[in-house]
N, C-alpha and C positions, 0 to 999 in steps of 0.2 A: 839344421837351419844355419845359413851362413851369417857372418857377422853383419854384412850389409842389410840383410833382411831383418835381423834383430833390431838394428838401429832404425830401420823404417818403422817397425811396430812401436818402438819407443816414441818416435816423433809423432806418429799418428795418435798415440795416447796423450801426448802433450797437447796436440791440437784439440782433442776431445775435452781435456781439462779446461782449456781456454774457452771453448764453447759453453761448457757448464758454468764457468765463472761469469761470462757475459750475461747469460740468461738469468742466473741467480741475482746478479746486481740489478738487472732490469726489474725483476719481480720484487726484490726487496725495496727498491726505491718507489715503486708505483703502488704495490698492493698491501704491504705489511707496515706495521707500526710497532714501536716499543722493542721488547726483548727479541722477538722473532726477526725483526728487521736487522738488528745488530748481529744476531746469530748467523743468519743467512749471508750477510755481507762478510762476516769474518771467514766463513767457509769458502766463499767465493774468492776472497783475496788469498787465502791459503792455496786454493787450487791454482790461481794465477802464478803465485811464487814457485810452486812445485813445477808447473809447466815451464816456467822460465829457466829453472835449473836444468830440467831435462833437455830443453832445446839448446842451452849453452853447452852442455856435455856433448850432444850429438854433433853440433856444428864445429866445435873446437877439438873434437877427437880425431879429426882428419879423415882423409880418404881411406877406404877399405882396400887392403891388398887383394889381388886376385888369386 
């Protein structure tokens, strides 16, 4: 697998983490209360931070040589 394809899969994974984070926040704010709301929100924010770091790495690692 080429370096460009690996970067593509990492960025796709980051997009998936962002999607999971958004859905988790929506569920925690509308359906849950107490400890479970806090727990799901924490997991969602961790997913969003990890996705941000992955996207930062992919974007600022520069173009892939041919």
